[in-house]
Structure formats: C-alpha cells, structure tokens
C-alpha positions, 0 to 999 in steps of 0.5 A, a space after each residue: 331581670 325584666 322578663 318572666 314566664 307563666 306556663 299554661 298548664 291547664 288552658 283554663 283561667 287559672 293560667 291567666 289569673 296566675 299571670 295577672 297575679 305575678 304582674 301585680 306583685 312585680 308592680 308592687 315592687 316597682 311602686 316602692 322604687 319607681 315613684 315618679 313613673 311606674 315602668 310599663 309591664 307588657 303581657 304577651 300570649 306566646 302560645 304555651 306560656 305568657 311572657 311578662 316584659 318589664 320596662 326596667 329590671 327587677 334587681 337583687 337590690 330591689 328584692 332585698 330592700 323591698 318592704 312587705 306588702 300584701 298580695 291579697 286583701 283580707 275579707 272579714 266574714 261572720 266568724 270575724 264579727 267581733 275581731 279587729 285587725 291591724 291590717 287592711 280588710 274588707 267586711 263582707 257582711 257590711 258590703 252585702 248590706 250596702 248592696 242589698 240597700 242599693 238594689 232596694 232603691 228606685 232606679 233613679 236614686 241608684 244613680 245619685 246614692 252615696 253608697 254604691 255597690 263595691 266595684 269588686 263585690 263579686 270577688 268579695 262574695 266569691 272568696 269571703 267564706 273560702 278557706 283556701 283564700 283565708 289560708 293564702 292570706 295567712 301564708 303571705 303574712 308569715 313572711 312579713 319579716 322575711 319578705 326577701 325570701 318569698 320574693 326571691 322564690 317568686 322571681 326564680 319560679 317564673 324566671 325561665 320558661 322551663 323551670 323545676 318547680 319541685 326544686 324551687 318548692 323544696 328550696 322554699 320548704 328548707 327556707 321556711 324550716 330554717 326561719 321557723 315559719 308556719 305555712 298552711 296547706 292549700 288545696 287546688 280548689 276548683 274556684 280558681 282551678 276549674 280543671 282540678 278536683 277529686 272525682 272529676 274524671 270518675 265514670 259516674 256523675 255521682 262521684 264528682 265532689 268539688 274537693 281540692 287536690 294537693 298543689 303548690 301553695 305559693 302558686 295558689 296564693 299568686 292565683 288568688 292575687 291575680 283574681 282581683 285584677 281579672 275575675 268577673 263572677 255572676 250568680 244565676 240563683 244558686 249557680 254561678 259563672 266565673 270569667 277571667 280576661 285572657 290577655 294577648 298583647 297588652 300593657 298592664 295599665 291598659 288592661 287594668 283600665 279596661 277591666 275597671 271600665 267594664 265591671 260596673 256595667 255587668 248586670 243581669 241574671 241570664 247566662 247567654 246574655 251575660 256572655 254577649 254583654 261581656 264581649 260587647 263591653 270589653 270590645 267597646 272599652 278597648 276601643 275607647 281607651 286605646 288612644 290613652 295608651 297607644 297611638 293610631 299609627 296602624 290598624 288595630 283590632 281589639 282581639 289583638 290586645 285581649 283574646 277574650 274570656 276563659 270561663 267556668 260554670 259552677 252548678 250547686 250540688 248541695 254542699 258546694 258548687 262543682 264545675 259543669 262546664 269550661 269554655 272560652 269566649 273570643 273577641 271579634 277579629 273582624 274589627 279594624 280601627 284606624 282612627 278615633 272616628 272609625 273607633 266611634 263607628 264600631 262603638 255605635 254599632 255595638 251599643 246598638 247591638 247591645 240594645 237589641 240583645 237586651 230586648 230578647 228574653 232568655 227565659 223564653 226557650 224559643 229565644 235561646 237558639 237565637 241568642 246562642 247564634 249571636 254569641 257564636 257570631 261574636 265569639 268565633 267571628 262566625 258570620 253564618 251564625 250572625 245570619 242564622 241569628 238574623 233569620 230568627 230575629 226577623 221573625 221575632 221582630 215582626 211578631 213583637 212589634 205586631 204585638 205592640 212591643 215597641 221596645 223591640 227594634 230592628 238593626 239599622 242599615 248604616 251599621 249593617 253596612 259597616 259589618 258587611 264591608 268587613 269581608 270582600 265577598 260581602 261587599 261584592 254582594 252588597 254592591 250588586 244592584 239586584 241584591 239591593 233592589 230585592 232587599 229594599 223590596 223586602 224592607 218595604 214588605 216588612 219593616 216599613 209597614 210594621 213600623 207604620 202600623 199598616 198590617 195589610 201590607 206586611 208579608 209575614 213569614 218571609 224570613 223563614 221561607 227564604 231560610 228554607 229556600 237557601 239550601 240551593 241556588 235554584 230554590 232560592 231563585 224560585 222563592 225570590 221570583 215568587 216574592 217579586 211577583 207578589 210584591 209587584 202585584 199585591 203590595 200597595 205603594 205607600 208614601 210612608 215617609 215622604 218618599 215613594 218606593 220603587 214601583 216594581 222589582 224589574 226584570 233587570 233587578 232579578 237578572 242582576 241578583 241571579 248573576 250573584 248565584 251564577 258567580 258562585 256565591 253561596 245561596 245560604 250567604 246571599 239569603 242570610 245577607 238579604 234578611 240581615 240587610 232587608 230587615 234593617 231600618 233606614 235611619 230616616 224611618 221612625 216609629 209613630 
C-alpha cells in the first residue's frame, strides 16, 4: 500500500498535525527497510482530506518485521527529577535553564555560545506538563512487544478516504484485551484539538472550561507525533498562540527542511507582527530551498506548496488557558518564481518588508490598524489592504523621520515595481506618464526633503488628503490639481542628490493622469498606488 488518507474533520490544525504524524510514522517504517535512499512521501490537500502518497509500498512484510520505534519523545519535568529512564528523553527543566542563560547573554555572545536554545523548545514547553502527552507516550510503549498490531491498525485506519473508525477502534480494543495490554484514556484537549472541549458551545462565557472530551486515543497519539514536525508556539505573557503548517502539495523532505529553516528566526512577543513574520519567513524559505527539491521548469508559487498556517489563540483564564480565537494565515498567491534570479528578487522584497514591519511598535494602539492591514494583504493577497497600509505608513514614516527616528525606512521603488507588476491593471497604471509624474512630485514633496532634513519643503498630511479624496474620481482629480498647483508654485527645487527634479507638473501630465480615471480605473486603487509608489525611495537616495 502506498496511498493513505487523513480526513479533515475540524478544519483546524488538528487535521494538519494528524497528517504530519502519519507521515512521520510511515517514514519511520521506511527508515528500517530503505537504508540507501528513503522513498519520497508526497503530501497533497484534496479538499476534505489530505492524501499521502509514498514512492514505494508499505508491505505486510515490512509491518510484521518492523522493530519498535517511538512516535514521540518523552519530556521529563519536575516530577521526574530523580527518575532515570531507559528510553530517549528531553529534560524540560534543563532546557529551560539553557534558554534563560541564553537570553541573559549580550546579543553578540548569543551568536557564538555553545549552548543555544533547543530548536524545539516551544514544543517542549507546551507539552512538558501536559498529562495527555505523557499518557500518549505510555500508550505507544505498551506495544513494544506487539508493534505489528499497532502498525496494522494505523495502516487500516488511514487506508481509505471513508473508513469506519468505530470498527477499527473496536478491533484494536479486542487486540489490546487479548494481549493483556494497558492503555490510558486520553481526552481531546484543546492544545491539539482547538475545536474541542467541554463548554465551548455554552451560552455564557463563564461556562467555558478547557477540559477534554472523549476521543480515540490512537489519533491523539498521532497528532502529538505530528506536532513535532509542524507546530510553532509563541507566548505573549500568560497567553500563547500555536500555529501549524498547512501543506498544499509538497514532499515531506521539502516541508521538513522549510520548517527547520524558519524556527530559529521566529522571535518576538507582538501577536500581529509574529503572524506577519511567519508568512515572511516561510515564503522566503520555500523559495530558497525550492531548487534543492524541485527544478525550475515551470512557474511556481510558494502558495502552491504550502497553503499557510492554521492557528489558535489561547487565553489564560486561571487554571489553564482556553481557546479564544481560531484562524488561518494564507501565503501570498501573487508570487511567481521561474528562476533562481527571480526568486532572489522576491527574497529581497520580503527581507525589506520584514525590516519595515519590525520598526512598527505594535504596543502603540494607533499602529495596530496599520499592521492588521499589512497582515490582510499578505494572508489574503489583498492589495487594497496593502494600499490601506501604505496610506497609514506614509504618515507614520514622515512623522517618525521628522522625530529623528532614522531606523524607520521607506519602501524602495525597485521592490514596489515588483509588486505592481504582478497585476495587469496595476502595470497599466504604473506605466502611465501622468501617474509617474505625479508620483515623482509626491516623492519630491515628502520623502526627498525629509531624508535630507529640509522641513520647509515637506508637504505634510498629503497621504491622508489623498485617501479622503479617493472616494470618487472627481474629488481625487480635484485634490491632485490642488497639489500640482502648490507643487509648481511653492516647492523649491533642490539639487538634493546631484540631479535636478522636473521643473513642473505639466498640463499634459495631468491630462494623462486624468485619462486613467476616464478609462475606468478605480479612484481608490489609483490613490493607493500613488501613495505606495510616491512615498517609496529611489535606490540612489540615502540619508545623510
């Protein structure tokens, strides 16, 4: 058998981690029989189920002869301080001490220390004191001498799209009874089943309790196993958010490489910025590693490989956190990579955006809307949300640099053009001579003088005025005409960077710009692109 199916029953990350758990078990079997070259395992999202396709068959002989291996690693906590084990384990208290010492070091010393934080510390911390996880570990080891019975059940459970779980569960119970095995009952705790738990559908919020509901212990075991290859957890004081990668069509080796590649760089304690960082990192990593696993024969988009992240937010309510939000973060679908060179262009763009976002303080309530708009742009490939971000960021940028916060930087024209060329209607606007002339005038009235500390030439509040005027073509054209008049009459031409600006916004420039509105292009789109492109920096312009 070489094809297996994991049904989507919750549309949360419990489905994805169950898929990853099954893949890790299949890989564990192959590791014992395919020593020279591990068969490729392909994971595909088929809508209401995940399909797992193996390059070679999992045979009955392999199942019967397979030596026992753990699906999970045991995590020692304070209760186990004086206990020794014959199996492989991770000491949570020891790893916590290493982590505390690491973050006590100066930044430079962290780069050279021989005791870095465990790459899976977030998972270790999450599961260290979770009784359901410990019971799952005990349950798997109950089959040390009867491993083939457990593997047979797993293969049968996932061999068909529609199979009777109750029948398989009953068969396993009979097997356990005949072999006189002891199995712990495991509830479907919300830590790996965010849609389950007593009280979540009660009318009053006071009735919500993060307790477990009954579920098949074997599927819980497989989900815990899958968490080790897909989970990322971040704490925000006492609350935390857990993410799982959602595969679309990708090999197990490829997705594992991407997962291991992003984990060391996920830092911070600002929720929206972590969401954005996750999308940035995984998009960059998919592009970086694509040539290691697939050839550039056709256009490819990172969203074709990984759909994004399913996540759940857990709020501390006293005894244990409870799920207060379940969501999904998609990957941008407008990226097209055809070569290593074009891939590097996109990597450069997202590295630039990453620096831009890192300079925005999420703890300032006035910045939250701006960050939410950018997240919406990335997650939903919503360019109007990006332009909303640009309106707010333009004002934020001018105010920040005016306040000598030079770590706040504008976006660059080069990367802005890369984004604008992903849509045909954007390209038509961008290539319009009038649009480019007005955008350059905006740049000469805002970014150029602020960078060169010539405050008397700055037009403040322009982004807000254009945003308000974008409600219809007439008001936008009126505002552009007023700006053009002010620009031509009042803005002193400066030789800021060894080249003169255009002397004026000419009548033909405004006529060409007006033609865009006459052709039916949205006034909101044009205004958004004007601000995005006009407040972007030319590569040759640098701060003093």
